[in-house]
N, C-alpha and C positions, 0 to 999 in steps of 0.2 A: 465865656472863658473855663478853661479845664481847672479842676479841684487841684489837681496835680501842683505841690509846691515846685519843685524841678525833676530831674532825670530819675527813674525809676525801674526795677522789672519790666520786662517787654511783654508783661502778662497782666494779669486782671489780681492775681494773688497776692491778698495781704494778711497783715499779721495783727491779730488783738493782744495788746501787752494790757495786762490786767493787775494791776496791785491792791492788796489790801492791807491794812494795818490792822493789827488783831490785839487785842484786849490783853497787855501784858501775862494775868494769872490764867488765860484762857489758848495762848499759843497752843502747849502741849495738846492739849485737846481737838483743837481743829486741824491740826497736821495729823494725829490719828484717824480724824472722821475724812477728811480725803484722801488720804491711803486707803482707807476702808470702802468707800463709795464713788472713787474716780471714774472706778468702769462704768458708772451711769452717766458721767458725760460725755467721756469720750466714746459712748456710743454714738452720738449725735455727730461730732465732728474733733478731726485731729488735735492732739494737743503735743505743742514743740517740746517745752518744758517747764518744768515746776520746783520753783527754789524757796528755801527762808532764808532769811537777810541775816549773816554773820557778825560781819563785821562795816560799819558806815550806817547803817542801822540797826532798828533793832524791833522784832516782832511784826515783822514786814512777809509777805508768801507775795512771791511775783510769779505769774503764771502767763503765757504766751499761748496764743491759738491761732491756727491756721484756716482761715480759708478762701474760696476759689472764686469768690466778688461778693457784693454786698445781698444780692438777692439770696444767697448761700447760708447767711449770717441772717439775714432777716426770718428765712427760714426754719435754721437752726434753734435760734430764740424763742420762734412760737414753737417748736415741738419741745423745748425743753420746758416752758411754759405749761405744757399739755401731759411731761411728763409725771403723773403721781408720784414712783419712785423715787425721780431726783427731788422733788420738792419735797417729800413727805421724811426721808430720810438724810438727806444734804440741808438742804436749802432750809427750811422750816428751822432746825436745831443750830444751825452755822451763823444767821444774820443776826442774834443774841451775843455771839460772841464777834462780832467786827466794828470797830469803830468807824471806820472810813475805807469809800474805796475807790478806785481811779482808773480810768482806761484811756489808752489811747490808740489810734489806728497807725500803722506805718507798715511801708514799703521795704524790703531788701534793696540796698541801692545797686544799679545795673552792673558794677564789676564785684560783686558778693555774690555768691551761693551759699547755703546756709549748709552748714559742716557738722561735724561730729568730732566726739573726743577720740584717742587714740586708743584708748581702754577709761573701765569705768574707777572710779574710787577720787576721781579728782575736786579740785574746787571749778568754780565758776566768778570772773570777776567782769560784776557791770557797769560799763563807762558810760556815763553820760554827759555829754556834750551839749552846751549852748550854744551856738554859733551866732554870729551875729546877721542880721535881717539879710535877704537875699537868694537863701540856699546855696544850692549846687554849684549854680552858676557863677557865685560868687568864689564859695571856697572849698568846693568837691575837686579840683586836684590837686589843692596843696594838703587837704584831710587824706586824702587817697594816699597821697606820699610820706605819709607822718605813719599810716596806718601798714602801708608796705614795708615800713623802715622797722618797724618793730618786730612784723614778720620774720623778717629776715634773719634777724639777730639768732632765730631759733628757740628760743627759749619758751613760748609761746604758744598756743595752737588760737586762733580766728576760727570761733563760730556764727557770726553774723555781725552785720552791720544793716542798722536802721535808722529810716530818716519818717521821724513824723506827716503823717499827713491831716489827722484830726487831735486836739491836745494842744499843748503848746509848740508853736512851730519851729522852722531850724531846730529843732530836738535831733540829736543825733544819740543813739544807743548802739554801745559797742560792745560784744560778749567774748570772752578770751575766757579758756580753760587751761589752767596748771595742776601738775601734779600735786601740788601742796601748797598754800602760804610758805611756807621757807622756800621754794622752790620760785615761786615768782617774786620773792624779796631778792633773789639772787637774783634772776634776772632783767631784775629791774635796775639793781645796782651794775651791770654789765653794760647793758643799753644806756645809761647816763655815760658811761665813759666811751662812747662808740662816736665817733665823728658823725656817722651818718647820719644817726637817731637824732641827735643836737640839731643837726640841720635843718633837717626836715621836720624835728616839730617846732624849733624855732620859727621857721616861715607860716605854718600851720597858725600859730596857738597867734597870729596877727590877726584873727577873726573869731577868736573866741571869747565867749561874754562869761563864760563860768564851766565848773565841771564837778561830777562828784562821784567816788568811786562806790562802790557795795561789792563785800567777799559775799558768795553767797551758796549753799549749801543743796543738791539737790534732795529733792523729796525720795523717797523708797518706792515712787509711782510713778518718777519721772519718767519719762522717753529718754531725755537726754541725764546721765548718770556721770 
């Protein structure tokens, strides 16, 4: 049986989502180290984005790495383990600053291409939906309609929709970009008064178990800013 839990992109590309909980007193130090030494890590594989949590969570760093396939990831991890600069300058001093690490493997849903913000300087909203078991065959169309309804309001920019393959299944991560937290708040207010959005969301939440929102700020070294 295939490992995939539902429809996905028609290629082997996947994304590893890594979340680090940092000791509160060490957050500034950890971010400075990432900004200083990230080039050693990106020499091995492509970084999509790197953010710190501002609202909805604290002392968290989230990063997304792109891989061609699982063999590619295995080769990269092997190379990193043997990269003395990366191990000595970042990994060894950084590990004592981290309280917890978590990773997931996810695919872009088939109707979504990875986007970019129209300009630098905004904020990112990371929304995690825990959907009812059954995968996109059960809730995919209703979920897509709810996403499109928000896109059509024009107040926000969709960056990506990811569906987990490893980690907690039936999890969907949606990343939005907004000019500012206030711009996002005003747009949400308008969306809640839009009958099309309300109808689409009402249909989608029939399949929803839980939802969590986090406001993220891109680090200086993040490709997505």
